[in-house]
N, C-alpha and C positions, 0 to 999 in steps of 0.2 A: 503495498500499499504505500501510494505515494504523498506528502504533504498537500498534495492539491486534490487527493480521492477522498469524497464524502465517505463517512466511516458507515456501516451498516445500522439498521435502525437504531438507535440509542435506547429507545422506549421498550423495546423488546426484551425482558428482563426474564422471562420463564422459558423454560425447555419444552418441547413439543409435549410432553407428559404432565404439564403443570407445576412444575417443579423450579425455584429459583435454585440456582447453582452459582456461589461466588468466585469470581474469577481470583485465579491466584497471581498474586505480585510478581510483575517481573524481573524488577531491579532489585538486588538483595546485597549489595556490596556494605560494607561497614566502615565510618568513620572512627579512628579509634587513637588513643594517646601512645600507641607503642610505637616503639623504634622503627622505622623504615614500614611503616605501614601505608597501604597501599593510598589512601585518603586521610592523611593525619589531620588532628584536631587544630585546628588555626583559626584565629578570631577574623571574622569578615569574610571568610573564604567562602563558604555554604549561605544556600537561600532556602527558603521555605515556602513554598506554595500551597496555601490552603485553600477549603471554603469555609467560611462562619457555618454554614449548614450544617455541613458534612459531621457524622460523629466521629468517624475513624480519622480525620484531620484533628479535628477538636482535641481528643487526647494529645496530640503533639502541641498546640497552641498551650495547652495546660502544663506542661511538663517544660516548655521554653520558659513558661513563667514563672515556676516554681522554683525554678533552677537560676534563674536569673540571667537568661542567656541572649536577653533583646537586644543586646548591644555586639555580641558575638556572633549571632545568626541573623540575618535579614527576613524579611519577611515580605509577598505580597498576596494579595487577597483577592478571588474573583466574583465575581456577580453570582447571587443565589441562582438567578434564572442559567436552567440547562437546556440550551436548545438543539439541535440537530447535529451543530459541531461539537457538543461536549460544554464544558466550562470554559465562560469567556471572562476575560480582563475588563474592569469599568474604572473609570474615574471617580471618584466622591461625590464629584458633582452631578454626576447621572444614577450611582448606587451608591449611597453612603454608606460608608464599611469596607467599600469594594476599593482595588487599588488597580492601576495601570501595572503593566509588568517592565519595571525601570532597566532591567537584569538584561533581559534576553529581546526586550521589543515585540513579544510576541501577543497576537491578538486573542489567541484559546491554548488551554494546557496543550491541547493535542499538539501544537508547534513545539512545544518544550519536549516531547515523546519522541518526534521525528529528528528533533534536530541531536537528541542524544542515540536515535536509533533510526535510520530511515526508512527500514524495512518493518517497524513495528507495525503488527496488527489486532493488537488486542484492545481493550477499552482505554480511555484516557483519564485515570484515577486520580485523586488528591488524598493525601497528601504527597508532596514530590520533594525531595530533598536534593538540593541541584549542587554541583562542585561548579564554581564560577573559573576555577581554575584549569580544570581540565575541559570544562565545556559540555558537562555530562550529570545523567542523574546517578547519583548514588545509591539510592533507595526509594521505593515507593509504598511499602509496608509499614503500616504506622505502626505495630507494635515494635519494630524494629528499630524504626526512629526514637520512640521513645526510651530503649534501653541505650541508645546512643547518648540523647539528650541527658541521660541519668548519670552518666559518670565520665564520656569521652573527654567533657572539655572542662574538669573540674579545674585543673591549673590555670585556666584561664578566667575563670568567673571569680567574681569580689568574692573576701572570704567568709561571709556570712553565708556564702549558697557550697561552699567546698564540703564534702561530706555527705550531704543530704541525698538521700536513696530512697527512692521507692521498690526498691528489688534488694532489700539486704539479703546479703548470704545467708544467712539463718533461717529465713523465712522463704526461700525461693522455691523449696519444693510444694509449701503449701500455695504460696501463689500461682506455682501453673497450674495446680489443681482446680483450683477454684477458677481460672481463667478457662480453662478448656471447656466445661459446661457452662458456663455462662457466656460465653462466645456463642457456643453452637447453639444456645436454646431461646438465649436474649439478644446479644447485640446483634449477631445475626438473625436470630428467630424471628425477629419482627419483620425483615426482610423477607423471608422465607413464607410469612403469613402474608403479608402485604402484596409480595408480588406473584404470591400463586395463582394460576388461571383455572384449577382446578377444586371442588370442592374438598375432595380427601385430603390432599398435601394441604390448602389451607386448616383444615380443623387438626390434623394430627401436628402441624407446628405451632398454632395457637394454643391449642393446650398442654403440648410440651413448654412452650412460653409460661403460661401461668402456674404451670408446677412448678417452674424454678423461681417463680415471681415470691410464690409461697414460701417455698424454702428458704431464699431471701430473706424472706420477711420474718422467719423463725431465727435465722443466724442473726439479723440485726434486732431482734426482741431481747438478745442475750450478751451485745456486742456492741461497741461504739462504732467501730467498723468493721470490714467484711474479714478479718482475721485477728479482731481485738481490740485494743487502744491506740494501734499505731495504723497511718495511713498509709496504705500501698498502691502501688500501679494496679490492683485489682478494684482498687475503690476507685479509681482516674477512669480506670477503662469502663466500667459500669455507668459512671456518673453520666457519661456523655449521652447514654442511650436514654436513662430514667429522666433526665432533664427533656427530651424530646417527647417522653411518654404520653401524657395527657395530651398536650396542645396538637400532636401529630399520630402519632400511632396507634391511639385509639382510638381514632375515628377514620383517617387516612388510610390505615394498611388493616382496619378490623380486628384490631388486637382489645376489642370492647366487652370482657369479662367483668372485667373490674378495672377501676380508674387507682393512679397511686395515690392521688386527692383524699378519696375518699374509702379505698380497701386496702390501704397499707400503710399503716401510721408509723412503725418504723423505717419502714422507705423513706417514707415524707421526712421524719428527723434527720435522717442519715444525709438526704440529700440537701435539706437546709444545711447541714451542717458542711458539707463540703462546699458549695456554693458559697457559704460567708468566710471560708478561709482569703487573706489577702491575695488579690489578683484574678481570682477565679469569675465572679462576677461580671468581668468585663471582658472574658472570652465567649461569654454567651450570649448571643444576639438573637432573638428570637424572631424578628423580622425577617432575618436572613431564612434562619429555620423555616418557619411556616411557608415565605414565600416561595423558597425551593421546592419543598415538598408537593404543596397544592398547585402550585404555576408551572413545574417543569415535568408531571408526572402524569401527564394528559390522558392517558390510555387508564388510568385512574380516574380524573377528576379532568375529564374535558372541557369543563365551563371555567376552570381555574380560579373559583372564586375560594377567596381564603378566610376562614372561621375567625372570628375575631378573639376567642379564650385562650391565653398564654399559658393557662395550667396555674398549679397555685402558686401562692407569693411565695417566693424563696426566701426574700431578705427579713422577713418578720415570720414569728418573732424568731429573736436572737438565739442560736443555740451552738455558737462558736467557741470553740472550748480556748479557756484564758491561755492554755499553754500549747505552742505549737506538734500538732499529733506527729511529726515527720523529723 
């Protein structure tokens, strides 16, 4: 596929059997502080491309914020509206919260992919971590990007951020185990429910989703965070799905057995606690979130009418702990 060839129908998410199957990320290199690394950690060398609407990109924004990487890793933000050519850049005047691409001068994210790999033929997803020196994509897998942000740049950040980790060595087995089932049934489960085009797959994934939400509710009835009193990567990965649940997934994706606001008091308490951590609220842009889903997925919502409700108020009551939980 050349950069001038239109991609296949970007709204055709499900397979012929009605199941949604997520694409495996293509670029899987690593930024490292190790000597002789292919992509060494350097201030100002790497640039992050995100959508404020996308829960996968949202993970990387949060860790970039909590690790104090704003002056180390640059940022560009696409518009909320995904059209036939995918994610498009826009000026803040056109779309508040969005940016133009001042690094590569691209109009669409797809151009970034073709610059890195002229024969690229898969979907043009965010986040994208770009190496300005080698002029290529380092990685487009959010779970791996947040691990890089977690430790690779520690020698470059301000002292107050050094040593902060959301993937501590003594908890890695627990984190990996809980990430696995939450990813499959919750993070990706809302998509498997919402993009299903047959009744059987929809019901199977929707029921599995709510079984997992019930399981999480029980965990959070006994713990402050998913794995105790410490905020970990597992919390951050789940948060970006839960913050979108009531305003988007409950209605748009038909995940409507229960709502977070009325059906899961402990998940709601936990969501408020994460949201109220310093810097997190600024990564949540509900206008981009709602307008993306309701206006881009025209196969689900052909009228592009956007609902008014933004979900529960996460700023009140105040539940943020006095001591930083990480």
